[in-house]
RODO-2510 file (C-alpha; in nm, 4 decimals, decimal comma):
residues 80
     n   res          X          Y          Z
     1     m    13,1305     3,5123    -1,3436
     2     n    12,7646     3,5596    -1,5542
     3     e    12,5405     3,7107    -1,2294
     4     m    12,8658     3,9959    -1,2549
     5     l    12,8758     4,0527    -1,6583
     6     s    12,4867     4,1243    -1,6180
     7     r    12,5559     4,3849    -1,4814
     8     i    12,7229     4,5211    -1,8530
     9     a    12,4047     4,5707    -2,1300
    10     v    12,4914     4,6353    -2,4913
    11     d    12,1870     4,8180    -2,6428
    12     p    12,1911     4,9320    -3,0703
    13     q    11,9850     5,1906    -2,8977
    14     v    12,2049     5,2951    -2,6142
    15     c    12,5834     5,5048    -2,6827
    16     f    12,5770     5,3026    -3,0766
    17     g    12,6095     4,9374    -2,8632
    18     k    12,8859     4,9833    -2,6976
    19     p    12,8598     4,8126    -2,4054
    20     c    12,7792     4,9788    -2,1126
    21     v    12,7255     4,9501    -1,7194
    22     r    12,3782     4,8501    -1,6759
    23     g    12,1383     5,1409    -1,6526
    24     t    12,3833     5,3591    -1,7645
    25     r    12,5515     5,5905    -2,0698
    26     i    12,8984     5,4761    -1,9108
    27     w    13,1006     5,2859    -2,1822
    28     v    13,3658     4,9721    -2,0091
    29     s    13,6186     5,0962    -2,2257
    30     l    13,6058     5,4264    -2,0260
    31     l    13,5898     5,2906    -1,7550
    32     l    13,8431     5,0678    -1,8161
    33     d    14,0668     5,3356    -1,9925
    34     f    14,0577     5,5568    -1,6214
    35     l    14,2133     5,2455    -1,4195
    36     a    14,4806     5,1189    -1,7556
    37     s    14,5539     5,5559    -1,6383
    38     g    14,5411     5,5250    -1,2970
    39     a    14,3117     5,5480    -1,1760
    40     t    14,1974     5,4273    -0,8120
    41     i    13,8095     5,2723    -0,7988
    42     e    13,7244     5,4716    -0,4564
    43     e    13,8555     5,7343    -0,7284
    44     i    13,6209     5,6866    -1,0317
    45     l    13,2817     5,6077    -0,7244
    46     e    13,3717     5,9614    -0,6691
    47     n    13,3111     6,1484    -0,9950
    48     y    13,0554     5,9080    -1,1077
    49     p    12,8347     5,8406    -0,8306
    50     q    12,5905     5,6528    -0,9825
    51     l    12,8313     5,3350    -0,9812
    52     k    12,8803     5,0556    -0,7195
    53     r    13,2372     4,9421    -0,6726
    54     e    13,0410     4,5992    -0,8369
    55     d    12,9511     4,7994    -1,1556
    56     i    13,3299     4,8962    -1,1753
    57     l    13,5180     4,5008    -1,1017
    58     a    13,1959     4,4172    -1,3549
    59     a    13,3536     4,6557    -1,5808
    60     i    13,6939     4,4646    -1,5757
    61     a    13,5576     4,1634    -1,5839
    62     y    13,4068     4,2688    -1,9238
    63     g    13,7332     4,3384    -2,1223
    64     a    13,9217     3,9719    -1,9404
    65     e    13,7116     3,8199    -2,1223
    66     m    13,6771     4,0235    -2,4138
    67     s    14,1026     3,9894    -2,3996
    68     r    14,0039     3,6172    -2,5320
    69     e    13,8143     3,6110    -2,7681
    70     r    14,1024     3,8747    -2,9560
    71     y    14,3987     4,0178    -2,9765
    72     v    14,5874     4,2879    -3,0329
    73     d    14,9241     4,2860    -3,2216
    74     l    15,1892     4,5300    -2,9986
    75     p    15,4575     4,7461    -3,1092
    76     g    15,7601     4,5152    -3,0160
    77     s    15,5761     4,1761    -3,0031
    78     s    15,5938     3,8451    -3,2508
    79     a    15,3788     3,6754    -3,3919
    80     a    15,5947     3,3099    -3,3865
***
């Protein structure tokens, strides 16, 4: 997992410190939004040829890791 996450960079001098695919200015959150909207990995790679499949998988892994740390209140759910 650490090797995969090494594909993600957080640099205060790049994109306001938002997590990006290393060596790009492509936000992890952008990739996750595309996937959540139904885009396939192949579609993303067509639109962003500088990315590799492993970059997108690293973005997913980063999102999963972050979800372990922070919880978001969802409509209709209770904090029971």
